[in-house]
C-alpha positions, -999 to +999 in steps of 0.1 A: -250-165-101-231-140-122-240-106-107-221-084-082-223-110-054-205-135-076-179-109-085-174-100-048-170-136-038-145-142-065-125-111-055-125-122-018-115-157-028-087-146-050-072-119-027-079-132+008-080-164+028-116-156+039-139-185+031-164-179+004-188-202-015-174-211-050-190-195-080-189-199-117-165-174-132-163-162-167-145-131-180-174-108-172-175-119-136-137-117-135-137-082-148-162-070-121-142-088-095-110-071-105-129-038-103-138-047-067-102-057-058-093-025-040-123-030-016-110-064-008-077-046-001-095-022+022-108-052+042-074-066+044-059-033+055-084-028+082-077-062+097-039-057+095-043-022+110-062-036+140-033-059+146-008-031+142-025-008+167-034-035+193-001-054+192+018-022+194-002-009+223-002-041+243+035-048+238+046-012+240+067-019+209+057-003+175+083-025+158+066-057+171+032-043+160+046-036+125+061-071+122+028-087+132+008-065+109+030-073+079+028-110+088-009-108+091-012-094+056+010-122+043-011-148+061-044-133+049-032-135+013-016-169+016+017-151+008+007-154-028+015-118-037+050-121-021+056-153-040+046-135-072+070-106-064+098-131-059+090-150-091+088-119-112+121-107-099+137-140-108+121-140-142+131-105-151+165-109-136+172-142-155+180-123-187+163-150-207+137-145-235+100-144-227+095-182-227+126-189-206+117-162-181+081-176-178+096-210-171+118-195-144+088-179-128+069-213-128+096-230-106+088-236-070+122-224-057+132-188-052+164-175-067+188-147-055+168-119-073+136-130-056+152-134-021+168-099-022+136-083-036+114-099-009+138-089+019+139-053+008+102-050+004+094-066+037+120-045+055+106-013+040+071-022+050+081-030+086+103+001+089+076+024+078+049+008+100+071+008+131+067+046+134+050+055+166+023+078+153-014+078+147-012+079+109+006+045+105-027+025+106-044+045+079-012+044+058-014+006+060-051+006+050-043+029+020-013+008+010-033-024+011-061-009-010-036+007-035-019-027-040-052-043-052-061-011-071-029-017-091-044-051-102-076-033-113-055-011-137-033-040-148-064-059-159-079-030-180-087-034-216-057-035-239-034-053-214-026-088-228-020-121-210+014-137-212+000-172-213-031-187-228-041-203-195-040-194-159-053-164-138-037-139-161-055-152-191-088-151-172-086-115-160-064-097-185-083-071-205-115-075-185-117-041-168-131-011-187-113+022-182-144+038-167-147+010-141-110+014-132-114+052-128-145+047-107-128+022-084-099+046-080-121+075-070-141+054-046-110+040-030-094+075-027-126+088-011-126+061+016-089+067+023-095+104+025-123+098+051-100+075+071-072+101+069-094+127+084-103+103+112-066+097+118-058+134+117-083+141+144-067+115+167-051+124+201-016+119+188-019+143+159+001+171+175+030+149+184+029+137+148+030+171+133+059+182+154+084+153+153+115+174+160+115+200+187+091+190+215+100+219+238+114+254+237+129+278+263+123+315+269+146+327+296+144+300+323+110+287+314+103+257+290+071+255+269+057+227+248+058+235+211+021+224+209+012+252+234+027+280+212+008+297+184+026+294+150+037+331+151+058+326+182+080+301+163+094+329+143+095+355+171+116+334+193+142+321+169+168+344+185+166+324+217+191+295+217+165+271+229+141+276+200+147+262+166+122+263+136+130+227+125+095+215+132+079+243+112+101+236+082+090+200+083+053+208+079+037+210+045+008+231+058-006+246+090-036+223+085-029+188+098-059+174+080-046+187+047-012+172+054-026+137+061-052+136+033-029+151+006+001+130+017-018+097+016-034+105-017-001+114-032+014+082-017-014+062-034-006+079-067+031+070-063+022+034-056+000+032-087+027+049-108+054+024-096+031-005-103+023+009-138+060+011-146+066-025-134+036-037-154+048-020-185+082-037-180+066-071-175+044-068-206+073-058-228+095-085-213+070-114-210+044-104-236+017-098-210+006-103-174+004-135-154-008-143-119+027-138-106+029-104-123-003-093-106+010-105-073+042-085-078+022-054-087+003-057-054+034-058-033+052-031-053+023-007-050+018-015-013+055-010-005+059+023-025+027+037-010+039+031+025+074+045+017+060+077+001+035+081+030+064+080+054+081+108+036+050+130+032+029+125+063 
């Protein structure tokens, strides 16, 4: 079996703990599997998003839901991507030549660079997901997909492997540019649809107005959500009405805010991963399995962080 089914099984087997039947893998199958990587990320993101929403609702604590969601992602990936992030941080931080840095990355222990990098990344992820709003779950799905999409681009033609053996040698240079672009557009389309679903949720208005929840005209208080946008300007002379919520909005259309913000966050995540990949290739001579794992976590974390700033 060497068709799409084999590629999908290889992608699921590489990126998740979900059981799949083993398949024979050559570079052609590996290339198709890396093109399917973001769809494995979507699957992971949906599962983690369910944990985020359910745990947060049952416990009444968004923070607990965020911790369990991030832990679920780590468990569903055997924590291999987190391990790769720590290993790459130690390798790049060692200051050694390429061979020495690769030797550092092969060690089973984690050095100070790796520990600090892991702590910061996990704290950022938990902090972003602990926001009590309806968009958190779709941001998690988008981030999980973007992390694996970063691998698709890291395996495109022209990107070398740092070692002659290992996962990096198998998948490096196997993805054609057209396939990477197609995977990107398809992933963005799915995220856009999910963003529209999230924007139509019942908590949308609370989300769009995170600052002033009520205003006062004379002796009567009104919810900001009950006022037409024009009144936000007309009542600014009243001491109880401040336009902070309006200044926070990017648009009067919440659907546009959510979709555009998440797509820009995905672009930022891919950009950060591209910069890290470029650094790793220059420093190590190519990509390895650890480098790919580091790209996953980097793109995931940056996507979540930018999503928190934009939506």
